[in-house]
C-alpha angles and dihedrals in degrees: 000000000000134000111217123173091337094311128111116230129187122210119199123192119199117194126182108225095172091116094050092047091049091048091052090048092051091046092052090047091050092050091049091048091049092050091048091048091050092050091047091049093050090048090049093050092047092047092046090051090051094048091051095043093054098064089035088061090059092046099045094039094053092046091054090050091047091051090060092060125088103262136178111260093254093050091047089054092050092049092048090051092048092051090050090051090048091053091049090052090050089055088060092046091049090048089057092049094044090050089056091050094047092049090052092045090237102118109113128200117220127216109208137138113271139171106249094184091055091046091052091047089056090050090049093051092049091048091049091053091052092045091052092049093051098035093241129148116246127203114186114186118179116173095170110113103175110093107197125057139160119248144078107307094184093057094040089053090047092052094048093043091050093051096044093045089050090052092053092045093058099037111084094170138009128035148316120218120197119190127185122184143154118238105208095187093059096025091232137134111232125201121186125189115188124182138179093222136126094296128200139260120240091259091051092050090054090056096041098097096042115116118256090008133106124198090266129009090230090064089066091059095042103036105018127218138135099254088237102096101079093039090054090044091056091047092050092049089050092049088053089053091247137123136238127195137171135206117193144159124195112264090001104083135250138264120209120194123193123185123187131183107257131212122175117222116246088217108070094181120112119252107217111223090190108032111212089214093065109065107112109067096169089125091060126089116200126191106213111201108193132134099195113090093209092051090049090054094048094049092048092048094047091052097040097097091055091062090226117162112242128196115192127219119182096207143002096272092053089048090058090047092051096043114117140152091271093068112099101179140006127219103200129195114207109211108057137139123255093017127009128222097260095055093041093051090052090057093043093052090050090053096041111013095182097050114117113237118186122191113233101190151131090225099092107144116135089254091052094048092048089051092051093053092046092052097051107275113143096204146344131241111195125220128261083057122219106211095218092050092049093051090046092055092046092050090050093059104040 
């Protein structure tokens, strides 16, 4: 509205915003599609992990039970080799699951007391086995004397195992040198893995930590691998506020260096994961809720030497029907017909709020685990089950 020479004038501006509106619509549609695709991808990865873990549980569980028998030397060697292969396959499965967690920003780092000397001894043993198999020379130099530290032992082991396994994979001849030391000036633990392997060019080093990529596409055909391991390793080191670097020359080997913030534990007493005092569990009555016959057999066999009393329920509804005051603890599968573990646990906790229910499941994404804890589960045992880990968790809750 304008006043000109005593007259009132109106000015109207008409602007066509069809293009802008269409752009906003398409942008919103693209965001929605991306979110849906991300959800679908995460669901696919989680479901794939579950479907692989389920048969792996039967394979790894039976191999552990077979290892405990008196076997001829040749059979013992075969079983040991099969267990090693199973563990390597689980590394790949866990890489897929960890990738899903990292993408969703849901991978958490723990801070607990752990035995670093014991962790490094396990790394040394694994490296020695690989060195023997490939005929390589191994030098393992650990100058760290303090035993107990605070951190995430599972993730530290995963990082070191990924790097050392990578070194052996790409070293056909020569040697691997592992060095562990404490840098007092920077208060950091430093781990160095040096190999005499095929090495990498500068361009290959730049691509090394990219997801789904290896240093060179030909390495996938010759050496195998998913291209996820080193990417996840870098992500884990970053989540632990550490640093990872690599120096390499083609045909001259590589040197990986990992530094992690270090904090000694005030308590220098060992925490026994498998207390020697708790072996006979004949006083304990466990309700095992599991629909898979193979899984039932494995659980019973793994607990047999504890003399624990086990009552079997093939699904959640039967578990509710069999629940009584004599039950001390419930091992609960999640995916079952008739009634699943989540619904069944809800009813059980209403009937007996103080009863300990532990999930025994292949569904172990961070979202799944959070759901279990929010619905009354005291803990989670992941399939494929490691017997020592299962006993450790049971001992913790009884």
